All heavy atoms as TSV, in Angstrom:
chain	resi	resn	atom	element	x	y	z
A	1	MET	N	N	-11.904	-25.505	-21.676
A	1	MET	CA	C	-10.582	-25.374	-21.102
A	1	MET	C	C	-9.885	-26.728	-21.205
A	1	MET	O	O	-10.424	-27.750	-20.795
A	1	MET	CB	C	-10.684	-24.936	-19.645
A	1	MET	CG	C	-9.347	-24.687	-19.016
A	1	MET	SD	S	-9.474	-23.755	-17.485
A	1	MET	CE	C	-9.572	-25.056	-16.311
A	2	ALA	N	N	-8.700	-26.716	-21.765
A	2	ALA	CA	C	-7.946	-27.953	-21.941
A	2	ALA	C	C	-7.373	-28.417	-20.610
A	2	ALA	O	O	-6.899	-27.611	-19.801
A	2	ALA	CB	C	-6.824	-27.736	-22.944
A	3	ARG	N	N	-7.435	-29.699	-20.404
A	3	ARG	CA	C	-6.896	-30.268	-19.165
A	3	ARG	C	C	-5.450	-30.660	-19.402
A	3	ARG	O	O	-5.100	-31.172	-20.462
A	3	ARG	CB	C	-7.707	-31.477	-18.748
A	3	ARG	CG	C	-9.132	-31.080	-18.362
A	3	ARG	CD	C	-9.810	-32.192	-17.697
A	3	ARG	NE	N	-9.013	-32.590	-16.540
A	3	ARG	CZ	C	-9.503	-32.944	-15.370
A	3	ARG	NH1	N	-10.794	-32.968	-15.203
A	3	ARG	NH2	N	-8.730	-33.297	-14.372
A	4	THR	N	N	-4.613	-30.411	-18.413
A	4	THR	CA	C	-3.209	-30.812	-18.499
A	4	THR	C	C	-2.915	-31.781	-17.376
A	4	THR	O	O	-3.518	-31.722	-16.306
A	4	THR	CB	C	-2.274	-29.590	-18.371
A	4	THR	OG1	O	-2.528	-28.958	-17.126
A	4	THR	CG2	C	-2.493	-28.602	-19.497
A	5	ASN	N	N	-1.972	-32.652	-17.638
A	5	ASN	CA	C	-1.594	-33.582	-16.582
A	5	ASN	C	C	-0.639	-32.890	-15.617
A	5	ASN	O	O	-0.110	-31.808	-15.933
A	5	ASN	CB	C	-1.006	-34.884	-17.156
A	5	ASN	CG	C	0.296	-34.643	-17.899
A	5	ASN	OD1	O	1.076	-33.780	-17.531
A	5	ASN	ND2	N	0.526	-35.420	-18.951
A	6	PRO	N	N	-0.410	-33.455	-14.439
A	6	PRO	CA	C	0.433	-32.793	-13.437
A	6	PRO	C	C	1.847	-32.469	-13.922
A	6	PRO	O	O	2.393	-31.427	-13.578
A	6	PRO	CB	C	0.453	-33.794	-12.282
A	6	PRO	CG	C	-0.816	-34.555	-12.422
A	6	PRO	CD	C	-1.057	-34.660	-13.895
A	7	ALA	N	N	2.434	-33.321	-14.738
A	7	ALA	CA	C	3.791	-33.058	-15.241
A	7	ALA	C	C	3.819	-31.827	-16.133
A	7	ALA	O	O	4.723	-30.992	-16.037
A	7	ALA	CB	C	4.322	-34.280	-15.983
A	8	GLN	N	N	2.821	-31.679	-17.015
A	8	GLN	CA	C	2.746	-30.500	-17.876
A	8	GLN	C	C	2.503	-29.245	-17.049
A	8	GLN	O	O	3.067	-28.181	-17.334
A	8	GLN	CB	C	1.625	-30.665	-18.908
A	8	GLN	CG	C	1.920	-31.661	-19.999
A	8	GLN	CD	C	0.713	-31.864	-20.892
A	8	GLN	OE1	O	-0.439	-31.728	-20.445
A	8	GLN	NE2	N	0.957	-32.180	-22.158
A	9	PHE	N	N	1.663	-29.374	-16.037
A	9	PHE	CA	C	1.383	-28.235	-15.173
A	9	PHE	C	C	2.652	-27.747	-14.478
A	9	PHE	O	O	2.937	-26.546	-14.456
A	9	PHE	CB	C	0.321	-28.613	-14.135
A	9	PHE	CG	C	0.036	-27.513	-13.156
A	9	PHE	CD1	C	-0.705	-26.410	-13.526
A	9	PHE	CD2	C	0.539	-27.567	-11.863
A	9	PHE	CE1	C	-0.971	-25.395	-12.630
A	9	PHE	CE2	C	0.292	-26.553	-10.958
A	9	PHE	CZ	C	-0.470	-25.465	-11.346
A	10	ILE	N	N	3.426	-28.678	-13.922
A	10	ILE	CA	C	4.684	-28.319	-13.256
A	10	ILE	C	C	5.635	-27.661	-14.242
A	10	ILE	O	O	6.289	-26.653	-13.917
A	10	ILE	CB	C	5.336	-29.562	-12.607
A	10	ILE	CG1	C	4.431	-30.146	-11.531
A	10	ILE	CG2	C	6.720	-29.239	-12.053
A	10	ILE	CD1	C	4.211	-29.249	-10.340
A	11	GLN	N	N	5.703	-28.179	-15.463
A	11	GLN	CA	C	6.585	-27.590	-16.478
A	11	GLN	C	C	6.134	-26.164	-16.804
A	11	GLN	O	O	6.955	-25.251	-16.909
A	11	GLN	CB	C	6.581	-28.440	-17.742
A	11	GLN	CG	C	7.491	-27.891	-18.828
A	11	GLN	CD	C	7.373	-28.651	-20.136
A	11	GLN	OE1	O	6.451	-29.438	-20.320
A	11	GLN	NE2	N	8.306	-28.416	-21.032
A	12	GLN	N	N	4.830	-25.950	-16.948
A	12	GLN	CA	C	4.318	-24.621	-17.249
A	12	GLN	C	C	4.579	-23.650	-16.094
A	12	GLN	O	O	4.901	-22.474	-16.329
A	12	GLN	CB	C	2.822	-24.691	-17.554
A	12	GLN	CG	C	2.500	-25.383	-18.857
A	12	GLN	CD	C	1.009	-25.586	-19.052
A	12	GLN	OE1	O	0.202	-25.223	-18.195
A	12	GLN	NE2	N	0.638	-26.177	-20.194
A	13	VAL	N	N	4.457	-24.133	-14.876
A	13	VAL	CA	C	4.732	-23.290	-13.712
A	13	VAL	C	C	6.192	-22.882	-13.709
A	13	VAL	O	O	6.523	-21.717	-13.451
A	13	VAL	CB	C	4.357	-24.023	-12.405
A	13	VAL	CG1	C	4.903	-23.280	-11.193
A	13	VAL	CG2	C	2.852	-24.177	-12.299
A	14	ARG	N	N	7.081	-23.806	-13.996
A	14	ARG	CA	C	8.516	-23.482	-14.032
A	14	ARG	C	C	8.828	-22.467	-15.125
A	14	ARG	O	O	9.635	-21.556	-14.921
A	14	ARG	CB	C	9.345	-24.742	-14.222
A	14	ARG	CG	C	9.412	-25.586	-12.990
A	14	ARG	CD	C	10.350	-26.740	-13.159
A	14	ARG	NE	N	10.443	-27.486	-11.910
A	14	ARG	CZ	C	10.915	-28.698	-11.802
A	14	ARG	NH1	N	11.363	-29.333	-12.868
A	14	ARG	NH2	N	10.952	-29.297	-10.633
A	15	VAL	N	N	8.193	-22.605	-16.284
A	15	VAL	CA	C	8.423	-21.649	-17.380
A	15	VAL	C	C	7.961	-20.257	-16.955
A	15	VAL	O	O	8.668	-19.260	-17.166
A	15	VAL	CB	C	7.699	-22.112	-18.667
A	15	VAL	CG1	C	7.682	-21.006	-19.706
A	15	VAL	CG2	C	8.371	-23.354	-19.229
A	16	GLU	N	N	6.771	-20.178	-16.364
A	16	GLU	CA	C	6.257	-18.875	-15.924
A	16	GLU	C	C	7.096	-18.292	-14.786
A	16	GLU	O	O	7.343	-17.088	-14.748
A	16	GLU	CB	C	4.796	-18.990	-15.497
A	16	GLU	CG	C	3.840	-19.255	-16.642
A	16	GLU	CD	C	3.833	-18.159	-17.693
A	16	GLU	OE1	O	3.882	-16.970	-17.316
A	16	GLU	OE2	O	3.793	-18.493	-18.879
A	17	ALA	N	N	7.535	-19.132	-13.872
A	17	ALA	CA	C	8.350	-18.648	-12.755
A	17	ALA	C	C	9.704	-18.133	-13.232
A	17	ALA	O	O	10.269	-17.216	-12.629
A	17	ALA	CB	C	8.549	-19.754	-11.730
A	18	SER	N	N	10.212	-18.684	-14.333
A	18	SER	CA	C	11.499	-18.208	-14.851
A	18	SER	C	C	11.378	-16.813	-15.458
A	18	SER	O	O	12.379	-16.126	-15.646
A	18	SER	CB	C	12.060	-19.187	-15.891
A	18	SER	OG	O	11.274	-19.162	-17.067
A	19	LYS	N	N	10.155	-16.373	-15.764
A	19	LYS	CA	C	9.935	-15.039	-16.332
A	19	LYS	C	C	9.883	-13.948	-15.270
A	19	LYS	O	O	9.895	-12.762	-15.598
A	19	LYS	CB	C	8.628	-15.019	-17.123
A	19	LYS	CG	C	8.624	-15.926	-18.336
A	19	LYS	CD	C	7.270	-15.892	-19.017
A	19	LYS	CE	C	7.199	-16.861	-20.171
A	19	LYS	NZ	N	5.862	-16.857	-20.798
A	20	VAL	N	N	9.815	-14.335	-14.000
A	20	VAL	CA	C	9.707	-13.359	-12.919
A	20	VAL	C	C	11.015	-12.592	-12.792
A	20	VAL	O	O	12.094	-13.171	-12.774
A	20	VAL	CB	C	9.376	-14.050	-11.581
A	20	VAL	CG1	C	9.415	-13.056	-10.436
A	20	VAL	CG2	C	8.028	-14.731	-11.658
A	21	VAL	N	N	10.900	-11.264	-12.702
A	21	VAL	CA	C	12.069	-10.408	-12.511
A	21	VAL	C	C	11.983	-9.844	-11.100
A	21	VAL	O	O	11.069	-9.082	-10.776
A	21	VAL	CB	C	12.105	-9.262	-13.537
A	21	VAL	CG1	C	13.306	-8.364	-13.293
A	21	VAL	CG2	C	12.105	-9.824	-14.939
A	22	TRP	N	N	12.904	-10.239	-10.247
A	22	TRP	CA	C	12.898	-9.800	-8.861
A	22	TRP	C	C	13.592	-8.455	-8.734
A	22	TRP	O	O	14.571	-8.183	-9.421
A	22	TRP	CB	C	13.603	-10.831	-7.977
A	22	TRP	CG	C	12.851	-12.112	-7.912
A	22	TRP	CD1	C	13.103	-13.237	-8.627
A	22	TRP	CD2	C	11.700	-12.382	-7.109
A	22	TRP	NE1	N	12.175	-14.200	-8.320
A	22	TRP	CE2	C	11.310	-13.707	-7.391
A	22	TRP	CE3	C	10.967	-11.645	-6.198
A	22	TRP	CZ2	C	10.210	-14.297	-6.776
A	22	TRP	CZ3	C	9.868	-12.239	-5.593
A	22	TRP	CH2	C	9.508	-13.539	-5.876
A	23	PRO	N	N	13.099	-7.580	-7.855
A	23	PRO	CA	C	13.760	-6.282	-7.664
A	23	PRO	C	C	15.109	-6.468	-6.975
A	23	PRO	O	O	15.312	-7.415	-6.214
A	23	PRO	CB	C	12.787	-5.512	-6.773
A	23	PRO	CG	C	12.001	-6.559	-6.064
A	23	PRO	CD	C	11.920	-7.727	-6.996
A	24	THR	N	N	15.989	-5.522	-7.233
A	24	THR	CA	C	17.292	-5.556	-6.575
A	24	THR	C	C	17.138	-5.104	-5.128
A	24	THR	O	O	16.100	-4.574	-4.726
A	24	THR	CB	C	18.288	-4.620	-7.279
A	24	THR	OG1	O	17.806	-3.278	-7.170
A	24	THR	CG2	C	18.449	-4.983	-8.748
A	25	ARG	N	N	18.170	-5.317	-4.349
A	25	ARG	CA	C	18.122	-4.897	-2.936
A	25	ARG	C	C	17.958	-3.384	-2.843
A	25	ARG	O	O	17.199	-2.879	-2.012
A	25	ARG	CB	C	19.404	-5.345	-2.234
A	25	ARG	CG	C	19.426	-5.006	-0.762
A	25	ARG	CD	C	20.662	-5.606	-0.092
A	25	ARG	NE	N	20.703	-5.308	1.306
A	25	ARG	CZ	C	20.122	-6.042	2.250
A	25	ARG	NH1	N	19.460	-7.131	1.914
A	25	ARG	NH2	N	20.201	-5.700	3.520
A	26	LYS	N	N	18.640	-2.648	-3.728
A	26	LYS	CA	C	18.548	-1.189	-3.713
A	26	LYS	C	C	17.120	-0.731	-4.016
A	26	LYS	O	O	16.591	0.173	-3.360
A	26	LYS	CB	C	19.513	-0.610	-4.747
A	26	LYS	CG	C	19.539	0.893	-4.795
A	26	LYS	CD	C	20.522	1.396	-5.824
A	26	LYS	CE	C	20.506	2.909	-5.887
A	26	LYS	NZ	N	21.392	3.433	-6.918
A	27	GLU	N	N	16.473	-1.347	-5.003
A	27	GLU	CA	C	15.099	-0.996	-5.338
A	27	GLU	C	C	14.148	-1.300	-4.174
A	27	GLU	O	O	13.244	-0.516	-3.888
A	27	GLU	CB	C	14.638	-1.771	-6.570
A	27	GLU	CG	C	15.292	-1.344	-7.862
A	27	GLU	CD	C	14.951	-2.266	-9.015
A	27	GLU	OE1	O	14.697	-3.468	-8.793
A	27	GLU	OE2	O	14.935	-1.768	-10.157
A	28	THR	N	N	14.374	-2.425	-3.515
A	28	THR	CA	C	13.524	-2.806	-2.391
A	28	THR	C	C	13.669	-1.829	-1.234
A	28	THR	O	O	12.670	-1.403	-0.633
A	28	THR	CB	C	13.872	-4.235	-1.927
A	28	THR	OG1	O	13.751	-5.125	-3.034
A	28	THR	CG2	C	12.952	-4.682	-0.814
A	29	VAL	N	N	14.897	-1.450	-0.916
A	29	VAL	CA	C	15.133	-0.500	0.178
A	29	VAL	C	C	14.525	0.855	-0.164
A	29	VAL	O	O	13.852	1.480	0.669
A	29	VAL	CB	C	16.647	-0.386	0.476
A	29	VAL	CG1	C	16.937	0.777	1.410
A	29	VAL	CG2	C	17.174	-1.681	1.054
A	30	LEU	N	N	14.734	1.321	-1.388
A	30	LEU	CA	C	14.208	2.624	-1.803
A	30	LEU	C	C	12.674	2.625	-1.760
A	30	LEU	O	O	12.053	3.578	-1.264
A	30	LEU	CB	C	14.691	2.968	-3.205
A	30	LEU	CG	C	14.289	4.332	-3.734
A	30	LEU	CD1	C	14.897	5.431	-2.874
A	30	LEU	CD2	C	14.731	4.482	-5.172
A	31	THR	N	N	12.060	1.563	-2.242
A	31	THR	CA	C	10.605	1.474	-2.226
A	31	THR	C	C	10.077	1.444	-0.794
A	31	THR	O	O	9.075	2.094	-0.479
A	31	THR	CB	C	10.146	0.215	-2.985
A	31	THR	OG1	O	10.660	0.269	-4.317
A	31	THR	CG2	C	8.638	0.140	-3.046
A	32	THR	N	N	10.750	0.713	0.081
A	32	THR	CA	C	10.333	0.640	1.486
A	32	THR	C	C	10.412	2.013	2.145
A	32	THR	O	O	9.494	2.427	2.870
A	32	THR	CB	C	11.216	-0.359	2.249
A	32	THR	OG1	O	11.124	-1.638	1.614
A	32	THR	CG2	C	10.797	-0.476	3.694
A	33	ILE	N	N	11.484	2.739	1.891
A	33	ILE	CA	C	11.638	4.088	2.449
A	33	ILE	C	C	10.532	5.001	1.938
A	33	ILE	O	O	9.932	5.769	2.710
A	33	ILE	CB	C	13.035	4.651	2.128
A	33	ILE	CG1	C	14.103	3.875	2.899
A	33	ILE	CG2	C	13.116	6.138	2.431
A	33	ILE	CD1	C	15.526	4.181	2.477
A	34	MET	N	N	10.220	4.911	0.651
A	34	MET	CA	C	9.167	5.757	0.079
A	34	MET	C	C	7.804	5.428	0.689
A	34	MET	O	O	6.998	6.334	0.940
A	34	MET	CB	C	9.117	5.589	-1.447
A	34	MET	CG	C	10.324	6.164	-2.158
A	34	MET	SD	S	10.589	7.908	-1.806
A	34	MET	CE	C	9.147	8.628	-2.525
A	35	VAL	N	N	7.545	4.160	0.963
A	35	VAL	CA	C	6.279	3.775	1.592
A	35	VAL	C	C	6.181	4.376	2.989
A	35	VAL	O	O	5.133	4.911	3.375
A	35	VAL	CB	C	6.128	2.241	1.635
A	35	VAL	CG1	C	4.989	1.827	2.558
A	35	VAL	CG2	C	5.912	1.692	0.228
A	36	PHE	N	N	7.273	4.305	3.766
A	36	PHE	CA	C	7.257	4.896	5.107
A	36	PHE	C	C	7.057	6.410	5.052
A	36	PHE	O	O	6.325	6.978	5.866
A	36	PHE	CB	C	8.532	4.552	5.871
A	36	PHE	CG	C	8.518	3.182	6.478
A	36	PHE	CD1	C	9.420	2.219	6.068
A	36	PHE	CD2	C	7.602	2.847	7.458
A	36	PHE	CE1	C	9.414	0.951	6.623
A	36	PHE	CE2	C	7.575	1.586	8.027
A	36	PHE	CZ	C	8.482	0.634	7.602
A	37	ILE	N	N	7.695	7.066	4.106
A	37	ILE	CA	C	7.541	8.519	3.963
A	37	ILE	C	C	6.095	8.869	3.615
A	37	ILE	O	O	5.492	9.765	4.226
A	37	ILE	CB	C	8.527	9.078	2.914
A	37	ILE	CG1	C	9.955	9.008	3.445
A	37	ILE	CG2	C	8.156	10.503	2.517
A	37	ILE	CD1	C	11.014	9.346	2.417
A	38	MET	N	N	5.522	8.168	2.638
A	38	MET	CA	C	4.148	8.469	2.226
A	38	MET	C	C	3.150	8.153	3.346
A	38	MET	O	O	2.182	8.903	3.544
A	38	MET	CB	C	3.784	7.692	0.954
A	38	MET	CG	C	4.540	8.160	-0.278
A	38	MET	SD	S	4.343	9.923	-0.607
A	38	MET	CE	C	2.626	9.995	-1.010
A	39	ALA	N	N	3.383	7.071	4.089
A	39	ALA	CA	C	2.492	6.744	5.210
A	39	ALA	C	C	2.583	7.812	6.296
A	39	ALA	O	O	1.569	8.184	6.897
A	39	ALA	CB	C	2.842	5.369	5.774
A	40	SER	N	N	3.780	8.321	6.539
A	40	SER	CA	C	3.956	9.382	7.540
A	40	SER	C	C	3.262	10.670	7.099
A	40	SER	O	O	2.604	11.332	7.905
A	40	SER	CB	C	5.443	9.649	7.777
A	40	SER	OG	O	6.076	8.503	8.263
A	41	LEU	N	N	3.411	11.020	5.823
A	41	LEU	CA	C	2.751	12.221	5.316
A	41	LEU	C	C	1.229	12.080	5.390
A	41	LEU	O	O	0.529	13.036	5.765
A	41	LEU	CB	C	3.185	12.507	3.880
A	41	LEU	CG	C	4.620	12.988	3.700
A	41	LEU	CD1	C	4.972	13.094	2.219
A	41	LEU	CD2	C	4.829	14.325	4.389
A	42	ALA	N	N	0.716	10.911	5.053
A	42	ALA	CA	C	-0.733	10.695	5.139
A	42	ALA	C	C	-1.201	10.789	6.591
A	42	ALA	O	O	-2.255	11.373	6.868
A	42	ALA	CB	C	-1.098	9.337	4.538
A	43	ALA	N	N	-0.426	10.222	7.515
A	43	ALA	CA	C	-0.795	10.280	8.932
A	43	ALA	C	C	-0.821	11.728	9.414
A	43	ALA	O	O	-1.745	12.130	10.143
A	43	ALA	CB	C	0.172	9.449	9.761
A	44	LEU	N	N	0.173	12.514	9.027
A	44	LEU	CA	C	0.198	13.929	9.431
A	44	LEU	C	C	-0.977	14.693	8.838
A	44	LEU	O	O	-1.622	15.504	9.522
A	44	LEU	CB	C	1.516	14.576	9.002
A	44	LEU	CG	C	2.736	14.203	9.824
A	44	LEU	CD1	C	4.000	14.757	9.173
A	44	LEU	CD2	C	2.599	14.728	11.244
A	45	PHE	N	N	-1.258	14.437	7.567
A	45	PHE	CA	C	-2.386	15.119	6.921
A	45	PHE	C	C	-3.683	14.823	7.656
A	45	PHE	O	O	-4.455	15.735	7.981
A	45	PHE	CB	C	-2.502	14.692	5.458
A	45	PHE	CG	C	-3.773	15.166	4.814
A	45	PHE	CD1	C	-3.903	16.481	4.404
A	45	PHE	CD2	C	-4.843	14.298	4.641
A	45	PHE	CE1	C	-5.087	16.928	3.826
A	45	PHE	CE2	C	-6.025	14.735	4.066
A	45	PHE	CZ	C	-6.143	16.052	3.654
A	46	PHE	N	N	-3.958	13.546	7.919
A	46	PHE	CA	C	-5.215	13.192	8.575
A	46	PHE	C	C	-5.255	13.650	10.025
A	46	PHE	O	O	-6.324	13.986	10.550
A	46	PHE	CB	C	-5.476	11.687	8.465
A	46	PHE	CG	C	-5.890	11.281	7.079
A	46	PHE	CD1	C	-5.093	10.457	6.323
A	46	PHE	CD2	C	-7.069	11.751	6.528
A	46	PHE	CE1	C	-5.467	10.083	5.047
A	46	PHE	CE2	C	-7.460	11.387	5.248
A	46	PHE	CZ	C	-6.653	10.555	4.509
A	47	PHE	N	N	-4.100	13.715	10.683
A	47	PHE	CA	C	-4.053	14.238	12.050
A	47	PHE	C	C	-4.479	15.706	12.068
A	47	PHE	O	O	-5.345	16.111	12.840
A	47	PHE	CB	C	-2.648	14.085	12.637
A	47	PHE	CG	C	-2.493	14.737	13.972
A	47	PHE	CD1	C	-3.020	14.155	15.111
A	47	PHE	CD2	C	-1.824	15.953	14.091
A	47	PHE	CE1	C	-2.875	14.766	16.350
A	47	PHE	CE2	C	-1.676	16.562	15.313
A	47	PHE	CZ	C	-2.202	15.975	16.457
A	48	PHE	N	N	-3.881	16.501	11.177
A	48	PHE	CA	C	-4.211	17.925	11.157
A	48	PHE	C	C	-5.622	18.168	10.627
A	48	PHE	O	O	-6.317	19.076	11.105
A	48	PHE	CB	C	-3.175	18.709	10.358
A	48	PHE	CG	C	-1.872	18.857	11.089
A	48	PHE	CD1	C	-0.707	18.308	10.591
A	48	PHE	CD2	C	-1.811	19.527	12.298
A	48	PHE	CE1	C	0.493	18.421	11.276
A	48	PHE	CE2	C	-0.622	19.653	12.998
A	48	PHE	CZ	C	0.536	19.103	12.477
A	49	ALA	N	N	-6.068	17.378	9.661
A	49	ALA	CA	C	-7.443	17.513	9.168
A	49	ALA	C	C	-8.425	17.206	10.293
A	49	ALA	O	O	-9.433	17.919	10.464
A	49	ALA	CB	C	-7.676	16.580	7.986
A	50	ASP	N	N	-8.144	16.184	11.091
A	50	ASP	CA	C	-9.004	15.844	12.223
A	50	ASP	C	C	-9.005	16.955	13.261
A	50	ASP	O	O	-10.063	17.279	13.818
A	50	ASP	CB	C	-8.521	14.533	12.846
A	50	ASP	CG	C	-9.403	14.095	13.997
A	50	ASP	OD1	O	-10.622	13.972	13.796
A	50	ASP	OD2	O	-8.858	13.878	15.098
A	51	MET	N	N	-7.838	17.542	13.510
A	51	MET	CA	C	-7.763	18.639	14.479
A	51	MET	C	C	-8.596	19.838	14.010
A	51	MET	O	O	-9.324	20.439	14.805
A	51	MET	CB	C	-6.308	19.067	14.683
A	51	MET	CG	C	-5.446	18.012	15.341
A	51	MET	SD	S	-5.884	17.720	17.045
A	51	MET	CE	C	-5.238	19.198	17.781
A	52	ILE	N	N	-8.496	20.172	12.734
A	52	ILE	CA	C	-9.235	21.318	12.200
A	52	ILE	C	C	-10.735	21.059	12.232
A	52	ILE	O	O	-11.526	21.917	12.650
A	52	ILE	CB	C	-8.751	21.650	10.767
A	52	ILE	CG1	C	-7.324	22.190	10.830
A	52	ILE	CG2	C	-9.684	22.633	10.083
A	52	ILE	CD1	C	-6.648	22.310	9.487
A	53	ILE	N	N	-11.142	19.867	11.804
A	53	ILE	CA	C	-12.567	19.535	11.815
A	53	ILE	C	C	-13.094	19.503	13.250
A	53	ILE	O	O	-14.190	20.006	13.534
A	53	ILE	CB	C	-12.815	18.191	11.097
A	53	ILE	CG1	C	-12.535	18.360	9.604
A	53	ILE	CG2	C	-14.244	17.700	11.324
A	53	ILE	CD1	C	-12.511	17.064	8.829
A	54	GLY	N	N	-12.315	18.920	14.167
A	54	GLY	CA	C	-12.718	18.892	15.569
A	54	GLY	C	C	-12.860	20.277	16.155
A	54	GLY	O	O	-13.796	20.566	16.909
A	55	PHE	N	N	-11.935	21.172	15.808
A	55	PHE	CA	C	-12.008	22.556	16.274
A	55	PHE	C	C	-13.271	23.229	15.736
A	55	PHE	O	O	-13.981	23.939	16.467
A	55	PHE	CB	C	-10.759	23.325	15.833
A	55	PHE	CG	C	-10.783	24.774	16.222
A	55	PHE	CD1	C	-10.545	25.162	17.537
A	55	PHE	CD2	C	-11.044	25.758	15.277
A	55	PHE	CE1	C	-10.576	26.499	17.897
A	55	PHE	CE2	C	-11.077	27.090	15.626
A	55	PHE	CZ	C	-10.841	27.467	16.942
A	56	GLY	N	N	-13.558	23.005	14.463
A	56	GLY	CA	C	-14.753	23.604	13.860
A	56	GLY	C	C	-16.029	23.105	14.511
A	56	GLY	O	O	-16.934	23.888	14.802
A	57	ILE	N	N	-16.109	21.817	14.753
A	57	ILE	CA	C	-17.296	21.263	15.406
A	57	ILE	C	C	-17.421	21.792	16.829
A	57	ILE	O	O	-18.519	22.128	17.291
A	57	ILE	CB	C	-17.256	19.720	15.375
A	57	ILE	CG1	C	-17.471	19.245	13.948
A	57	ILE	CG2	C	-18.304	19.116	16.306
A	57	ILE	CD1	C	-17.300	17.758	13.752
A	58	ASP	N	N	-16.308	21.904	17.525
A	58	ASP	CA	C	-16.316	22.442	18.890
A	58	ASP	C	C	-16.844	23.867	18.888
A	58	ASP	O	O	-17.652	24.242	19.755
A	58	ASP	CB	C	-14.903	22.379	19.485
A	58	ASP	CG	C	-14.909	22.626	20.956
A	58	ASP	OD1	O	-15.796	22.092	21.650
A	58	ASP	OD2	O	-13.987	23.341	21.439
A	59	GLN	N	N	-16.424	24.661	17.921
A	59	GLN	CA	C	-16.896	26.051	17.850
A	59	GLN	C	C	-18.393	26.104	17.541
A	59	GLN	O	O	-19.116	26.938	18.085
A	59	GLN	CB	C	-16.105	26.823	16.783
A	59	GLN	CG	C	-14.647	27.012	17.104
A	59	GLN	CD	C	-14.438	27.744	18.414
A	59	GLN	OE1	O	-15.074	28.755	18.681
A	59	GLN	NE2	N	-13.545	27.223	19.241
A	60	ILE	N	N	-18.865	25.224	16.681
A	60	ILE	CA	C	-20.293	25.203	16.342
A	60	ILE	C	C	-21.114	24.798	17.576
A	60	ILE	O	O	-22.174	25.396	17.858
A	60	ILE	CB	C	-20.562	24.245	15.167
A	60	ILE	CG1	C	-19.978	24.841	13.885
A	60	ILE	CG2	C	-22.053	23.965	15.000
A	60	ILE	CD1	C	-19.991	23.906	12.703
A	61	LEU	N	N	-20.637	23.805	18.301
A	61	LEU	CA	C	-21.378	23.349	19.485
A	61	LEU	C	C	-21.376	24.402	20.598
A	61	LEU	O	O	-22.315	24.472	21.392
A	61	LEU	CB	C	-20.811	22.032	19.992
A	61	LEU	CG	C	-21.026	20.829	19.078
A	61	LEU	CD1	C	-20.342	19.591	19.644
A	61	LEU	CD2	C	-22.515	20.564	18.883
A	62	ARG	N	N	-20.333	25.205	20.665
A	62	ARG	CA	C	-20.301	26.283	21.678
A	62	ARG	C	C	-21.300	27.383	21.376
A	62	ARG	O	O	-21.734	28.087	22.277
A	62	ARG	CB	C	-18.890	26.859	21.772
A	62	ARG	CG	C	-17.936	25.964	22.483
A	62	ARG	CD	C	-16.629	26.626	22.745
A	62	ARG	NE	N	-15.719	25.689	23.401
A	62	ARG	CZ	C	-14.470	25.921	23.630
A	62	ARG	NH1	N	-13.942	27.077	23.268
A	62	ARG	NH2	N	-13.715	25.032	24.204
A	63	LEU	N	N	-21.648	27.546	20.115
A	63	LEU	CA	C	-22.640	28.562	19.743
A	63	LEU	C	C	-24.005	28.232	20.351
A	63	LEU	O	O	-24.765	29.124	20.730
A	63	LEU	CB	C	-22.772	28.671	18.222
A	63	LEU	CG	C	-21.618	29.323	17.477
A	63	LEU	CD1	C	-21.865	29.236	15.976
A	63	LEU	CD2	C	-21.448	30.761	17.894
A	64	GLY	N	N	-24.319	26.944	20.439
A	64	GLY	CA	C	-25.631	26.554	20.970
A	64	GLY	C	C	-25.678	26.499	22.490
A	64	GLY	O	O	-26.740	26.378	23.074
A	65	ALA	N	N	-24.527	26.634	23.145
A	65	ALA	CA	C	-24.515	26.514	24.614
A	65	ALA	C	C	-24.822	27.789	25.310
A	65	ALA	O	O	-24.981	28.852	24.945
A	65	ALA	CB	C	-23.138	26.024	25.084
């Protein structure tokens, strides 16, 4: 691996940083909304899955009582 001096390193960092494409405000807002929607859907799914599994286990345990 070739060693670079600090000045070359800073120059390379600036070149790479200039290639970064930042999302627009609209893209950021839309992505944030989609994350909240997907997190809510996942929470609802796991809530109902837990309720169904809990109900099933409760019914199985009542059979032995």
